[in-house]
TIZA-439790 format. One record per residue: x, y, z of N, C-alpha, C in turn; residue number from 1. Coordinates in Angstrom, 3 decimals, always signed. Layout:
! residues N
- X | Y | Z | X | Y | Z | X | Y | Z | NUM
...
***
This chain:
! residues 247
- -48.310 | +19.826 | -21.900 | -47.106 | +19.437 | -22.638 | -45.891 | +20.243 | -22.194 | 1
- -46.100 | +21.557 | -22.044 | -44.995 | +22.409 | -21.583 | -44.467 | +21.953 | -20.233 | 2
- -45.388 | +21.551 | -19.346 | -44.980 | +21.081 | -18.023 | -44.132 | +19.838 | -18.108 | 3
- -44.463 | +18.950 | -19.047 | -43.691 | +17.715 | -19.213 | -42.283 | +18.018 | -19.715 | 4
- -42.175 | +18.969 | -20.645 | -40.864 | +19.341 | -21.199 | -39.987 | +19.948 | -20.106 | 5
- -40.578 | +20.836 | -19.294 | -39.818 | +21.457 | -18.205 | -39.357 | +20.401 | -17.214 | 6
- -40.226 | +19.460 | -16.895 | -39.874 | +18.393 | -15.957 | -38.747 | +17.531 | -16.510 | 7
- -38.807 | +17.259 | -17.823 | -37.756 | +16.440 | -18.443 | -36.417 | +17.147 | -18.397 | 8
- -36.414 | +18.458 | -18.702 | -35.169 | +19.225 | -18.633 | -34.637 | +19.268 | -17.212 | 9
- -35.519 | +19.415 | -16.246 | -35.116 | +19.463 | -14.836 | -34.490 | +18.133 | -14.416 | 10
- -35.097 | +17.022 | -14.858 | -34.566 | +15.703 | -14.514 | -33.196 | +15.498 | -15.135 | 11
- -33.018 | +15.952 | -16.363 | -31.714 | +15.808 | -17.032 | -30.656 | +16.613 | -16.318 | 12
- -31.018 | +17.812 | -15.885 | -30.047 | +18.651 | -15.162 | -29.654 | +17.999 | -13.857 | 13
- -30.657 | +17.399 | -13.171 | -30.359 | +16.730 | -11.914 | -29.441 | +15.542 | -12.133 | 14
- -29.612 | +14.833 | -13.273 | -28.853 | +13.604 | -13.522 | -27.376 | +13.869 | -13.762 | 15
- -27.023 | +15.075 | -14.189 | -25.627 | +15.322 | -14.540 | -24.971 | +16.351 | -13.607 | 16
- -25.469 | +16.488 | -12.406 | -24.840 | +17.390 | -11.444 | -23.513 | +16.823 | -10.950 | 17
- -22.621 | +17.729 | -10.504 | -21.402 | +17.289 | -9.840 | -21.765 | +16.496 | -8.593 | 18
- -20.932 | +15.512 | -8.276 | -21.199 | +14.651 | -7.122 | -19.937 | +14.541 | -6.272 | 19
- -20.094 | +14.685 | -4.967 | -19.005 | +14.452 | -4.024 | -19.376 | +13.324 | -3.092 | 20
- -18.448 | +12.405 | -2.836 | -18.756 | +11.246 | -2.003 | -17.531 | +10.823 | -1.203 | 21
- -17.770 | +10.285 | -0.023 | -16.724 | +9.698 | +0.799 | -16.901 | +8.186 | +0.760 | 22
- -15.771 | +7.465 | +0.676 | -15.810 | +6.021 | +0.432 | -14.929 | +5.276 | +1.423 | 23
- -15.417 | +4.123 | +1.858 | -14.619 | +3.159 | +2.625 | -14.465 | +1.919 | +1.756 | 24
- -13.218 | +1.453 | +1.611 | -12.955 | +0.357 | +0.678 | -12.054 | -0.704 | +1.310 | 25
- -12.373 | -1.942 | +1.022 | -11.487 | -3.061 | +1.342 | -10.833 | -3.510 | +0.042 | 26
- -9.528 | -3.288 | -0.063 | -8.790 | -3.572 | -1.298 | -7.906 | -4.807 | -1.056 | 27
- -8.470 | -5.967 | -1.303 | -7.747 | -7.218 | -1.037 | -6.808 | -7.529 | -2.185 | 28
- -5.578 | -7.976 | -1.918 | -4.991 | -8.276 | -0.609 | -4.035 | -7.189 | -0.134 | 29
- -4.346 | -5.916 | -0.404 | -3.361 | -4.860 | -0.181 | -3.640 | -4.053 | +1.085 | 30
- -4.828 | -3.439 | +1.191 | -5.049 | -2.521 | +2.304 | -6.524 | -2.139 | +2.425 | 31
- -6.842 | -1.419 | +3.497 | -8.139 | -0.768 | +3.658 | -7.975 | +0.721 | +3.368 | 32
- -9.008 | +1.327 | +2.805 | -8.883 | +2.692 | +2.288 | -10.087 | +3.528 | +2.695 | 33
- -9.842 | +4.802 | +2.975 | -10.895 | +5.809 | +3.054 | -10.536 | +6.902 | +2.045 | 34
- -11.519 | +7.334 | +1.255 | -11.210 | +8.275 | +0.179 | -12.357 | +9.250 | -0.034 | 35
- -12.025 | +10.324 | -0.752 | -13.027 | +11.296 | -1.172 | -12.954 | +11.412 | -2.690 | 36
- -14.105 | +11.363 | -3.332 | -14.171 | +11.450 | -4.799 | -15.067 | +12.608 | -5.222 | 37
- -14.628 | +13.291 | -6.263 | -15.401 | +14.385 | -6.855 | -15.660 | +14.027 | -8.317 | 38
- -16.920 | +13.937 | -8.685 | -17.299 | +13.478 | -10.016 | -17.838 | +14.628 | -10.848 | 39
- -17.275 | +14.777 | -12.036 | -17.703 | +15.807 | -12.985 | -18.437 | +15.136 | -14.144 | 40
- -19.667 | +15.552 | -14.430 | -20.413 | +14.939 | -15.537 | -19.899 | +15.420 | -16.892 | 41
- -19.906 | +14.514 | -17.855 | -19.618 | +14.874 | -19.241 | -20.927 | +15.000 | -20.017 | 42
- -21.791 | +14.015 | -19.861 | -23.151 | +14.054 | -20.387 | -24.002 | +13.109 | -19.547 | 43
- -25.132 | +12.688 | -20.046 | -26.015 | +11.830 | -19.254 | -25.461 | +10.433 | -19.031 | 44
- -24.435 | +10.072 | -19.786 | -23.906 | +8.712 | -19.688 | -22.485 | +8.653 | -19.134 | 45
- -21.672 | +9.650 | -19.492 | -20.270 | +9.632 | -19.104 | -19.986 | +10.664 | -18.008 | 46
- -19.042 | +10.311 | -17.149 | -18.536 | +11.260 | -16.151 | -17.096 | +10.885 | -15.814 | 47
- -16.403 | +11.821 | -15.194 | -15.015 | +11.606 | -14.769 | -14.915 | +11.898 | -13.271 | 48
- -14.288 | +10.984 | -12.551 | -14.135 | +11.148 | -11.099 | -12.669 | +11.291 | -10.738 | 49
- -12.388 | +12.177 | -9.779 | -11.044 | +12.354 | -9.234 | -11.114 | +12.027 | -7.746 | 50
- -10.200 | +11.226 | -7.269 | -10.258 | +10.838 | -5.862 | -8.900 | +10.889 | -5.197 | 51
- -8.935 | +11.145 | -3.899 | -7.734 | +11.129 | -3.050 | -8.013 | +10.183 | -1.889 | 52
- -6.997 | +9.422 | -1.488 | -7.223 | +8.376 | -0.503 | -6.122 | +8.324 | +0.551 | 53
- -6.487 | +7.751 | +1.684 | -5.535 | +7.349 | +2.712 | -5.771 | +5.866 | +2.960 | 54
- -4.702 | +5.083 | +2.905 | -4.823 | +3.643 | +3.071 | -3.952 | +3.130 | +4.199 | 55
- -4.357 | +1.995 | +4.773 | -3.589 | +1.353 | +5.836 | -3.537 | -0.145 | +5.569 | 56
- -2.334 | -0.687 | +5.308 | -2.206 | -2.129 | +5.081 | -2.106 | -2.897 | +6.405 | 57
- -3.232 | -3.418 | +6.866 | -3.237 | -4.201 | +8.092 | -2.471 | -5.508 | +7.894 | 58
- -1.958 | -6.064 | +8.985 | -1.082 | -7.232 | +8.898 | -1.726 | -8.439 | +8.210 | 59
- -3.015 | -8.761 | +8.451 | -3.593 | -9.896 | +7.708 | -3.529 | -9.711 | +6.193 | 60
- -3.704 | -8.473 | +5.732 | -3.573 | -8.198 | +4.298 | -2.128 | -8.426 | +3.848 | 61
- -1.173 | -7.946 | +4.649 | +0.230 | -8.068 | +4.283 | +0.661 | -9.524 | +4.196 | 62
- +0.179 | -10.354 | +5.120 | +0.489 | -11.786 | +5.072 | -0.002 | -12.400 | +3.768 | 63
- -1.251 | -12.076 | +3.399 | -1.798 | -12.604 | +2.147 | -1.023 | -12.111 | +0.941 | 64
- -0.602 | -10.851 | +0.983 | +0.135 | -10.268 | -0.136 | +1.490 | -10.939 | -0.317 | 65
- +2.184 | -11.196 | +0.778 | +3.492 | -11.869 | +0.703 | +3.327 | -13.281 | +0.150 | 66
- +2.287 | -13.990 | +0.600 | +2.030 | -15.338 | +0.097 | +1.685 | -15.313 | -1.390 | 67
- +0.862 | -14.359 | -1.785 | +0.428 | -14.274 | -3.172 | +1.590 | -13.925 | -4.100 | 68
- +2.431 | -12.983 | -3.686 | +3.565 | -12.560 | -4.523 | +4.631 | -13.640 | -4.596 | 69
- +4.884 | -14.331 | -3.465 | +5.848 | -15.437 | -3.401 | +7.208 | -15.028 | -3.954 | 70
- +7.753 | -13.934 | -3.415 | +9.067 | -13.436 | -3.839 | +10.042 | -13.535 | -2.673 | 71
- +11.336 | -13.651 | -2.989 | +12.365 | -13.738 | -1.959 | +12.458 | -15.140 | -1.384 | 72
- +13.349 | -15.290 | -0.399 | +13.559 | -16.597 | +0.211 | +12.388 | -16.976 | +1.112 | 73
- +12.207 | -18.275 | +1.328 | +11.126 | -18.742 | +2.199 | +11.329 | -18.271 | +3.629 | 74
- +12.587 | -18.214 | +4.077 | +12.882 | -17.758 | +5.438 | +12.480 | -16.294 | +5.598 | 75
- +12.833 | -15.464 | +4.613 | +12.485 | -14.042 | +4.674 | +10.972 | -13.853 | +4.611 | 76
- +10.290 | -14.615 | +3.766 | +8.833 | -14.500 | +3.675 | +8.165 | -14.838 | +5.006 | 77
- +8.604 | -15.938 | +5.633 | +8.012 | -16.351 | +6.910 | +8.237 | -15.289 | +7.984 | 78
- +9.411 | -14.679 | +7.980 | +9.713 | -13.652 | +8.982 | +8.864 | -12.400 | +8.754 | 79
- +8.741 | -11.970 | +7.502 | +7.996 | -10.753 | +7.206 | +6.496 | -10.922 | +7.451 | 80
- +5.975 | -12.114 | +7.279 | +4.549 | -12.343 | +7.552 | +4.195 | -11.990 | +8.994 | 81
- +5.135 | -12.210 | +9.899 | +4.874 | -11.966 | +11.322 | +5.396 | -10.628 | +11.822 | 82
- +6.266 | -9.979 | +11.057 | +6.927 | -8.781 | +11.580 | +6.785 | -7.532 | +10.726 | 83
- +6.304 | -7.661 | +9.495 | +6.145 | -6.486 | +8.639 | +4.803 | -5.827 | +8.952 | 84
- +4.851 | -4.598 | +9.471 | +3.656 | -3.870 | +9.896 | +3.384 | -2.707 | +8.949 | 85
- +2.119 | -2.303 | +8.862 | +1.739 | -1.243 | +7.944 | +1.612 | +0.112 | +8.605 | 86
- +1.864 | +1.150 | +7.829 | +1.647 | +2.536 | +8.239 | +0.784 | +3.216 | +7.172 | 87
- +0.105 | +4.313 | +7.533 | -0.754 | +4.991 | +6.546 | +0.019 | +5.461 | +5.320 | 88
- -0.619 | +5.377 | +4.179 | -0.065 | +5.864 | +2.926 | -1.144 | +6.592 | +2.145 | 89
- -0.737 | +7.354 | +1.137 | -1.673 | +8.171 | +0.362 | -1.814 | +7.629 | -1.056 | 90
- -2.808 | +8.152 | -1.753 | -3.003 | +7.740 | -3.133 | -3.906 | +8.704 | -3.877 | 91
- -3.843 | +8.643 | -5.203 | -4.671 | +9.462 | -6.079 | -5.195 | +8.585 | -7.210 | 92
- -6.346 | +8.953 | -7.752 | -6.888 | +8.172 | -8.842 | -7.831 | +8.971 | -9.705 | 93
- -8.066 | +8.463 | -10.909 | -9.030 | +9.067 | -11.819 | -9.850 | +7.935 | -12.432 | 94
- -11.179 | +8.146 | -12.495 | -12.097 | +7.137 | -13.031 | -12.831 | +7.695 | -14.240 | 95
- -12.940 | +6.879 | -15.263 | -13.815 | +7.180 | -16.388 | -15.061 | +6.326 | -16.218 | 96
- -16.208 | +6.981 | -16.047 | -17.449 | +6.277 | -15.741 | -18.403 | +6.304 | -16.929 | 97
- -18.979 | +5.143 | -17.208 | -20.036 | +5.028 | -18.216 | -21.226 | +4.334 | -17.562 | 98
- -22.280 | +5.116 | -17.330 | -23.428 | +4.610 | -16.589 | -22.947 | +4.039 | -15.250 | 99
- -23.114 | +2.718 | -15.031 | -22.709 | +2.119 | -13.759 | -21.332 | +1.480 | -13.814 | 100
- -20.676 | +1.545 | -14.959 | -19.358 | +0.922 | -15.127 | -18.259 | +1.971 | -15.030 | 101
- -17.077 | +1.539 | -14.623 | -15.954 | +2.477 | -14.488 | -14.638 | +1.797 | -14.854 | 102
- -13.721 | +2.597 | -15.366 | -12.342 | +2.185 | -15.627 | -11.442 | +3.156 | -14.874 | 103
- -10.565 | +2.643 | -14.002 | -9.813 | +3.493 | -13.070 | -8.314 | +3.322 | -13.242 | 104
- -7.605 | +4.446 | -13.176 | -6.145 | +4.456 | -13.102 | -5.777 | +5.021 | -11.740 | 105
- -4.992 | +4.278 | -10.963 | -4.726 | +4.665 | -9.572 | -3.234 | +4.634 | -9.275 | 106
- -2.823 | +5.576 | -8.420 | -1.480 | +5.571 | -7.832 | -1.641 | +5.454 | -6.322 | 107
- -0.800 | +4.629 | -5.687 | -0.839 | +4.553 | -4.231 | +0.549 | +4.282 | -3.667 | 108
- +0.763 | +4.848 | -2.488 | +2.014 | +4.683 | -1.748 | +1.743 | +3.797 | -0.541 | 109
- +2.446 | +2.661 | -0.460 | +2.300 | +1.727 | +0.652 | +3.515 | +1.841 | +1.561 | 110
- +3.270 | +1.970 | +2.860 | +4.350 | +2.135 | +3.827 | +4.336 | +0.999 | +4.851 | 111
- +5.515 | +0.409 | +5.082 | +5.663 | -0.692 | +6.030 | +6.893 | -0.454 | +6.905 | 112
- +6.943 | -1.173 | +8.018 | +8.126 | -1.092 | +8.873 | +8.268 | -2.365 | +9.698 | 113
- +9.515 | -2.639 | +10.099 | +9.833 | -3.675 | +11.082 | +10.406 | -2.940 | +12.276 | 114
- +9.768 | -3.063 | +13.410 | +10.078 | -2.194 | +14.538 | +11.189 | -2.742 | +15.426 | 115
- +12.288 | -2.022 | +15.551 | +13.356 | -2.194 | +16.541 | +13.747 | -3.645 | +16.795 | 116
- +14.462 | -4.218 | +15.831 | +15.002 | -5.568 | +15.969 | +16.526 | -5.486 | +15.999 | 117
- +17.164 | -6.434 | +16.695 | +18.626 | -6.417 | +16.724 | +19.192 | -6.974 | +15.418 | 118
- +20.468 | -6.696 | +15.205 | +21.095 | -7.063 | +13.941 | +21.088 | -8.572 | +13.737 | 119
- +21.320 | -9.338 | +14.806 | +21.326 | -10.798 | +14.667 | +19.992 | -11.310 | +14.126 | 120
- +18.890 | -10.848 | +14.715 | +17.572 | -11.329 | +14.288 | +17.300 | -10.981 | +12.831 | 121
- +17.641 | -9.760 | +12.435 | +17.369 | -9.351 | +11.054 | +18.214 | -10.124 | +10.053 | 122
- +19.502 | -10.284 | +10.344 | +20.361 | -10.985 | +9.387 | +20.054 | -12.480 | +9.331 | 123
- +19.729 | -13.081 | +10.460 | +19.425 | -14.507 | +10.470 | +18.147 | -14.813 | +9.693 | 124
- +17.193 | -13.888 | +9.713 | +15.905 | -14.148 | +9.073 | +15.766 | -13.554 | +7.679 | 125
- +16.394 | -12.422 | +7.445 | +16.260 | -11.793 | +6.135 | +17.381 | -12.176 | +5.179 | 126
- +18.574 | -12.382 | +5.705 | +19.718 | -12.727 | +4.848 | +20.485 | -13.895 | +5.453 | 127
- +19.867 | -15.060 | +5.624 | +20.554 | -16.183 | +6.275 | +21.813 | -16.616 | +5.539 | 128
- +21.820 | -16.466 | +4.206 | +23.005 | -16.867 | +3.443 | +24.178 | -15.929 | +3.676 | 129
- +23.905 | -14.699 | +4.164 | +24.965 | -13.720 | +4.430 | +25.345 | -13.664 | +5.908 | 130
- +24.639 | -14.394 | +6.760 | +24.816 | -14.243 | +8.191 | +26.236 | -14.595 | +8.651 | 131
- +26.776 | -15.702 | +8.144 | +28.124 | -16.116 | +8.549 | +29.169 | -15.084 | +8.143 | 132
- +29.014 | -14.542 | +6.948 | +29.955 | -13.527 | +6.468 | +29.905 | -12.284 | +7.350 | 133
- +28.682 | -11.849 | +7.670 | +28.523 | -10.655 | +8.508 | +29.079 | -10.893 | +9.895 | 134
- +28.785 | -12.062 | +10.474 | +29.260 | -12.370 | +11.820 | +30.779 | -12.424 | +11.860 | 135
- +31.392 | -12.989 | +10.820 | +32.853 | -13.057 | +10.763 | +33.465 | -11.665 | +10.766 | 136
- +32.883 | -10.768 | +9.984 | +33.405 | -9.404 | +9.923 | +33.234 | -8.682 | +11.259 | 137
- +32.096 | -8.880 | +11.915 | +31.894 | -8.226 | +13.209 | +32.831 | -8.806 | +14.267 | 138
- +33.097 | -10.104 | +14.206 | +34.046 | -10.710 | +15.144 | +35.450 | -10.179 | +14.928 | 139
- +35.830 | -9.967 | +13.671 | +37.141 | -9.394 | +13.385 | +37.255 | -7.986 | +13.947 | 140
- +36.169 | -7.233 | +13.832 | +36.167 | -5.889 | +14.397 | +36.227 | -5.943 | +15.920 | 141
- +35.616 | -6.959 | +16.505 | +35.607 | -7.082 | +17.964 | +37.001 | -7.298 | +18.542 | 142
- +37.894 | -7.842 | +17.728 | +39.271 | -8.029 | +18.201 | +39.943 | -6.693 | +18.460 | 143
- +39.484 | -5.651 | +17.796 | +40.073 | -4.329 | +17.969 | +39.277 | -3.471 | +18.955 | 144
- +38.028 | -3.818 | +19.162 | +37.220 | -3.041 | +20.092 | +36.140 | -3.935 | +20.688 | 145
- +36.113 | -4.019 | +22.016 | +35.127 | -4.859 | +22.684 | +33.699 | -4.353 | +22.462 | 146
- +33.565 | -3.098 | +22.048 | +32.235 | -2.550 | +21.818 | +31.491 | -3.312 | +20.725 | 147
- +32.245 | -3.877 | +19.766 | +31.607 | -4.604 | +18.686 | +31.042 | -5.942 | +19.139 | 148
- +31.540 | -6.465 | +20.249 | +31.115 | -7.791 | +20.691 | +29.620 | -7.855 | +20.989 | 149
- +29.057 | -6.757 | +21.492 | +27.639 | -6.761 | +21.853 | +26.753 | -6.147 | +20.785 | 150
- +27.361 | -5.510 | +19.795 | +26.560 | -4.815 | +18.785 | +25.675 | -5.787 | +18.017 | 151
- +26.229 | -6.929 | +17.653 | +25.496 | -7.878 | +16.828 | +24.220 | -8.352 | +17.521 | 152
- +24.270 | -8.492 | +18.851 | +23.128 | -8.992 | +19.599 | +22.215 | -7.893 | +20.144 | 153
- +22.764 | -6.704 | +20.373 | +22.022 | -5.694 | +21.120 | +21.681 | -4.426 | +20.342 | 154
- +22.380 | -4.169 | +19.262 | +22.151 | -2.938 | +18.502 | +20.838 | -3.060 | +17.734 | 155
- +19.897 | -2.199 | +18.031 | +18.545 | -2.322 | +17.490 | +18.287 | -1.279 | +16.393 | 156
- +17.676 | -1.749 | +15.303 | +17.360 | -0.871 | +14.184 | +15.925 | -1.151 | +13.716 | 157
- +15.318 | -0.145 | +13.119 | +13.993 | -0.283 | +12.506 | +14.156 | -0.216 | +10.991 | 158
- +13.438 | -1.084 | +10.292 | +13.498 | -1.123 | +8.829 | +12.215 | -0.536 | +8.261 | 159
- +12.347 | +0.321 | +7.260 | +11.185 | +0.952 | +6.635 | +11.150 | +0.617 | +5.140 | 160
- +9.951 | +0.318 | +4.659 | +9.749 | -0.009 | +3.246 | +8.673 | +0.928 | +2.692 | 161
- +8.977 | +1.563 | +1.550 | +8.026 | +2.479 | +0.909 | +7.831 | +2.037 | -0.542 | 162
- +6.637 | +1.560 | -0.854 | +6.310 | +1.099 | -2.197 | +5.443 | +2.118 | -2.933 | 163
- +5.760 | +2.320 | -4.203 | +4.957 | +3.194 | -5.061 | +4.369 | +2.335 | -6.169 | 164
- +3.037 | +2.368 | -6.292 | +2.345 | +1.483 | -7.220 | +1.410 | +2.240 | -8.152 | 165
- +1.272 | +1.682 | -9.376 | +0.219 | +2.083 | -10.292 | -0.729 | +0.907 | -10.462 | 166
- -2.009 | +1.215 | -10.637 | -2.985 | +0.159 | -10.828 | -4.006 | +0.504 | -11.887 | 167
- -4.545 | -0.527 | -12.535 | -5.605 | -0.381 | -13.517 | -6.747 | -1.297 | -13.090 | 168
- -7.957 | -0.713 | -12.934 | -9.078 | -1.467 | -12.400 | -10.357 | -1.183 | -13.180 | 169
- -11.240 | -2.183 | -13.201 | -12.571 | -2.030 | -13.763 | -13.586 | -2.255 | -12.647 | 170
- -14.665 | -1.452 | -12.645 | -15.617 | -1.554 | -11.547 | -17.060 | -1.418 | -11.989 | 171
- -17.948 | -1.849 | -11.104 | -19.392 | -1.738 | -11.325 | -20.020 | -1.175 | -10.058 | 172
- -20.833 | -0.130 | -10.206 | -21.464 | +0.556 | -9.072 | -22.967 | +0.290 | -9.070 | 173
- -23.488 | +0.045 | -7.882 | -24.927 | -0.181 | -7.763 | -25.427 | +0.380 | -6.436 | 174
- -26.742 | +0.550 | -6.349 | -27.357 | +1.065 | -5.121 | -28.764 | +0.478 | -4.999 | 175
- -29.400 | +0.773 | -3.878 | -30.759 | +0.326 | -3.631 | -31.681 | +1.548 | -3.557 | 176
- -32.884 | +1.414 | -4.052 | -33.779 | +2.566 | -4.170 | -34.041 | +3.256 | -2.836 | 177
- -34.185 | +2.485 | -1.788 | -34.492 | +3.076 | -0.490 | -33.296 | +3.822 | +0.107 | 178
- -32.097 | +3.493 | -0.390 | -30.880 | +4.113 | +0.156 | -30.066 | +4.667 | -1.007 | 179
- -30.659 | +5.596 | -1.754 | -30.020 | +6.052 | -2.982 | -28.807 | +6.942 | -2.756 | 180
- -28.560 | +7.366 | -1.512 | -27.334 | +8.113 | -1.222 | -26.163 | +7.189 | -0.879 | 181
- -26.438 | +5.898 | -0.768 | -25.407 | +4.909 | -0.489 | -25.117 | +4.137 | -1.772 | 182
- -23.841 | +4.124 | -2.171 | -23.430 | +3.436 | -3.390 | -22.447 | +2.312 | -3.041 | 183
- -22.586 | +1.213 | -3.738 | -21.666 | +0.087 | -3.586 | -20.903 | -0.103 | -4.895 | 184
- -19.631 | -0.481 | -4.770 | -18.840 | -0.741 | -5.983 | -17.997 | -1.992 | -5.800 | 185
- -17.976 | -2.805 | -6.842 | -17.085 | -3.963 | -6.921 | -16.050 | -3.666 | -7.989 | 186
- -14.760 | -3.844 | -7.658 | -13.674 | -3.572 | -8.604 | -12.741 | -4.774 | -8.693 | 187
- -12.156 | -4.944 | -9.856 | -11.133 | -5.962 | -10.058 | -10.076 | -5.392 | -10.982 | 188
- -8.829 | -5.751 | -10.727 | -7.737 | -5.251 | -11.553 | -6.406 | -5.717 | -11.005 | 189
- -5.379 | -4.917 | -11.231 | -4.045 | -5.293 | -10.789 | -3.215 | -4.047 | -10.516 | 190
- -2.260 | -4.194 | -9.572 | -1.296 | -3.146 | -9.252 | +0.113 | -3.647 | -9.523 | 191
- +0.995 | -2.716 | -9.821 | +2.408 | -3.043 | -10.019 | +3.277 | -2.012 | -9.316 | 192
- +4.282 | -2.475 | -8.585 | +5.209 | -1.583 | -7.895 | +6.283 | -1.109 | -8.864 | 193
- +6.402 | +0.195 | -9.047 | +7.411 | +0.726 | -9.970 | +8.622 | +1.297 | -9.229 | 194
- +8.510 | +1.470 | -7.914 | +9.660 | +1.951 | -7.136 | +9.510 | +1.507 | -5.678 | 195
- +10.607 | +1.043 | -5.099 | +10.627 | +0.634 | -3.696 | +11.798 | +1.323 | -2.992 | 196
- +11.490 | +1.990 | -1.890 | +12.533 | +2.626 | -1.083 | +12.697 | +1.889 | +0.237 | 197
- +13.933 | +1.606 | +0.602 | +14.247 | +0.913 | +1.854 | +15.129 | +1.825 | +2.710 | 198
- +14.809 | +1.907 | +3.992 | +15.604 | +2.730 | +4.903 | +15.737 | +2.026 | +6.249 | 199
- +16.966 | +1.983 | +6.782 | +17.215 | +1.452 | +8.118 | +17.456 | +2.626 | +9.067 | 200
- +16.744 | +2.617 | +10.186 | +16.846 | +3.697 | +11.167 | +17.319 | +3.099 | +12.485 | 201
- +18.415 | +3.609 | +13.024 | +18.979 | +3.070 | +14.266 | +18.541 | +3.905 | +15.464 | 202
- +18.518 | +3.241 | +16.652 | +18.137 | +4.003 | +17.852 | +19.274 | +4.877 | +18.346 | 203
- +20.511 | +4.531 | +18.032 | +21.660 | +5.371 | +18.377 | +22.593 | +5.442 | +17.181 | 204
- +23.411 | +6.461 | +17.152 | +24.343 | +6.611 | +16.040 | +25.678 | +7.145 | +16.549 | 205
- +26.734 | +6.367 | +16.301 | +28.107 | +6.795 | +16.556 | +29.002 | +6.065 | +15.573 | 206
- +30.279 | +6.300 | +15.648 | +31.189 | +5.737 | +14.650 | +31.186 | +4.213 | +14.660 | 207
- +31.043 | +3.618 | +15.842 | +31.077 | +2.162 | +15.947 | +29.793 | +1.548 | +15.391 | 208
- +28.638 | +2.079 | +15.814 | +27.377 | +1.523 | +15.328 | +27.186 | +1.790 | +13.843 | 209
- +27.657 | +2.931 | +13.369 | +27.545 | +3.233 | +11.939 | +28.374 | +2.255 | +11.113 | 210
- +29.540 | +1.872 | +11.632 | +30.385 | +0.915 | +10.931 | +29.723 | -0.459 | +10.890 | 211
- +29.111 | -0.848 | +12.008 | +28.407 | -2.134 | +12.050 | +27.216 | -2.136 | +11.094 | 212
- +26.476 | -1.030 | +11.080 | +25.310 | -0.927 | +10.207 | +25.710 | -1.001 | +8.741 | 213
- +26.887 | -0.464 | +8.422 | +27.356 | -0.470 | +7.043 | +27.561 | -1.890 | +6.520 | 214
- +27.885 | -2.829 | +7.420 | +28.078 | -4.216 | +7.011 | +26.763 | -4.910 | +6.679 | 215
- +25.719 | -4.594 | +7.415 | +24.463 | -5.334 | +7.252 | +23.461 | -4.636 | +6.337 | 216
- +23.592 | -3.319 | +6.185 | +22.569 | -2.565 | +5.462 | +22.364 | -3.024 | +4.023 | 217
- +23.422 | -3.221 | +3.218 | +23.181 | -3.644 | +1.827 | +22.442 | -4.975 | +1.730 | 218
- +22.822 | -5.944 | +2.569 | +22.180 | -7.263 | +2.507 | +20.728 | -7.202 | +2.944 | 219
- +20.437 | -6.478 | +4.028 | +19.060 | -6.363 | +4.504 | +18.209 | -5.609 | +3.485 | 220
- +18.751 | -4.536 | +2.944 | +18.006 | -3.760 | +1.940 | +17.656 | -4.609 | +0.716 | 221
- +18.640 | -5.384 | +0.223 | +18.393 | -6.215 | -0.954 | +17.331 | -7.268 | -0.681 | 222
- +17.379 | -7.866 | +0.515 | +16.393 | -8.889 | +0.865 | +14.994 | -8.298 | +0.974 | 223
- +14.880 | -7.143 | +1.630 | +13.572 | -6.500 | +1.762 | +13.015 | -6.092 | +0.402 | 224
- +13.876 | -5.564 | -0.447 | +13.416 | -5.144 | -1.772 | +12.983 | -6.343 | -2.604 | 225
- +13.759 | -7.415 | -2.541 | +13.423 | -8.619 | -3.306 | +12.086 | -9.212 | -2.871 | 226
- +11.793 | -9.139 | -1.559 | +10.596 | -9.774 | -1.020 | +9.360 | -8.896 | -1.132 | 227
- +9.528 | -7.576 | -1.136 | +8.366 | -6.667 | -1.072 | +8.149 | -5.817 | -2.319 | 228
- +9.018 | -5.899 | -3.302 | +8.806 | -5.119 | -4.525 | +7.885 | -5.923 | -5.452 | 229
- +6.595 | -5.856 | -5.149 | +5.607 | -6.691 | -5.821 | +5.322 | -6.164 | -7.221 | 230
- +5.760 | -6.929 | -8.240 | +5.654 | -6.477 | -9.627 | +4.252 | -6.616 | -10.195 | 231
- +3.514 | -7.627 | -9.730 | +2.152 | -7.820 | -10.238 | +1.280 | -8.333 | -9.106 | 232
- +0.270 | -7.552 | -8.739 | -0.627 | -7.921 | -7.644 | -2.069 | -7.824 | -8.135 | 233
- -2.728 | -8.954 | -8.397 | -4.160 | -8.895 | -8.710 | -4.942 | -8.432 | -7.493 | 234
- -5.971 | -7.657 | -7.719 | -6.709 | -7.051 | -6.605 | -8.210 | -7.099 | -6.853 | 235
- -8.960 | -7.366 | -5.775 | -10.422 | -7.312 | -5.802 | -10.852 | -6.395 | -4.658 | 236
- -11.761 | -5.457 | -4.956 | -12.171 | -4.465 | -3.959 | -13.691 | -4.414 | -3.830 | 237
- -14.114 | -4.156 | -2.616 | -15.520 | -3.874 | -2.336 | -15.575 | -2.577 | -1.559 | 238
- -16.355 | -1.616 | -2.022 | -16.408 | -0.316 | -1.366 | -17.850 | +0.128 | -1.169 | 239
- -18.033 | +0.985 | -0.171 | -19.329 | +1.591 | +0.099 | -19.116 | +3.099 | +0.201 | 240
- -19.944 | +3.867 | -0.512 | -19.799 | +5.318 | -0.585 | -21.061 | +6.008 | -0.092 | 241
- -20.850 | +7.159 | +0.520 | -21.976 | +7.990 | +0.923 | -21.895 | +9.304 | +0.162 | 242
- -22.932 | +9.627 | -0.585 | -22.972 | +10.857 | -1.375 | -23.154 | +12.047 | -0.448 | 243
- -22.219 | +12.986 | -0.497 | -22.278 | +14.174 | +0.350 | -23.069 | +15.308 | -0.316 | 244
- -22.912 | +15.436 | -1.619 | -23.687 | +16.426 | -2.368 | -23.825 | +15.953 | -3.805 | 245
- -24.836 | +16.455 | -4.483 | -25.167 | +15.958 | -5.808 | -25.922 | +14.650 | -5.671 | 246
- -26.284 | +14.071 | -6.793 | -27.040 | +12.822 | -6.723 | -27.088 | +12.171 | -8.077 | 247
***
């Protein structure tokens, strides 16, 4: 009997050990993620997990996200589907776990860019309704300086978009007996963008190019923000984790 009691206590201690795991996740339609989670047990049923992540929004995900959100003009959406590229971003999260179920609160930063396009291409595709106004102003400036004549067609700038999101998700974790160090999780929930930063970066900077950029920057920024500031994004995720320590 004593042996059984000792074994039971040992099993309980093993069940509530701290756990560290590395995870690869596909978070549709937003990005792919690699993360590390550290889980602290509360008792035999409840635990709390803290995780840090690095994510990369690949272009197929971005296309789906733009279609799903359906924000901004159709011309701007079509252009961004083919030209908005992703860069790595970071995130943090906390999970409340009950047995195999979890409720998660997550923060993530999504980074995008449009690489080195001339002013004509950006204004024609992102702000077509403003294009004539912008062109008229640049032509007026060209009357005073021939340098402005080529700026509209040749001056190249990169556009950067930085989204900050909060998300609420529910998940279910499962594993197979033969591979008990490998965990699978299915999650569903939604994210909302609470802040969007837009920045235009030029390849050269002088008084003439800065003046030209000043004409187009507000319109391009407004169009990018309108199209990419996703207020509500439903999300479904599938992840696979490998337990590094604990069990």
